[in-house]
C-alpha positions, 0 to 999 in steps of 0.5 A: 507545486503541492508535495504528496506522499503515496501510502500503499497498503500492499496486501490490498494492491497485491490482491488488485493486481492478482484479481483484476490485472492477471498478476502483472508486476508494476514498478512502484516508483512509476506507479507512484509518480503516475498517481501523483500527477502534478504533485511533487512526490516526497516519498512512497510508503509501502506497508507489508508483512513478511510471510509466516514461518513456522519453527523450523519453516517448511520448504514452502514457507522458506520459498515464500519468505525468500520471494517476499524478501527479494521483492522488498529488497527491490522496492528499497532500491527505488528512489523515494520508496520506503517499506514499513513492515507489520507482523503476520499473525497465525490464528487457529480456527480449529485443530486443522485450520489456521488463518493469517492476519496482518497486524500493525499495517493499518496502524503504521499507515495511519500514524504516518498519514496523520504525522505527515499531515499535521507536521505540514510536510505534505499538502496531498496524501494519496492512499492505495487502500480499501479498508475502513480502518483508515477512516479516522486517519483520513479524517485527521489528515483532512482536519490538518488541511491535507487533500486526501485522494484514494486509488482503489479497485473494488472491493473498497469500503464505502465509508473510505470512499465517502470520506476521501476528497477525491477517488479514482478507480485503478484502471488498465491505463494506469497499470499499463503505464506502470508495468515493470517491463516498461520501466526505464532507469 
């Protein structure tokens, strides 16, 4: 039986759940097991950033931070799920407007994908992402002999779709089988 690791860009998965599935909550262990199919799931890595907090934080920032902290704590309780945190950077557009960008998430995921592939710890890598920044890491994993599968929902970059060995669109059936409310301990 092939051993697999699931790599989840949670910013991407969260947008999919919000925009295509009415913001439902899924059980990440069940979701991972469902997309692993016949493979043995060694682990699931979830890549995320904590929300930005100014100093001192606003009430809204504190609420958002506490909510994410509870979410991450719940993920850490799931067997074989590990959370890896990047940083959220606040970028000034003008005097009144800012945007926030995730930093290090793509690099953390890419390093893990390449490291596990080249150390021969996995035979299958299952990626839940849509960003073309992962293309070099996918290519390196494939060069190490790993089968790379992509689970996605549009928007996804065509170059990422083209480079992976197999790709599967995240659909209602997968989400319904993975709903948090359906999870049994």
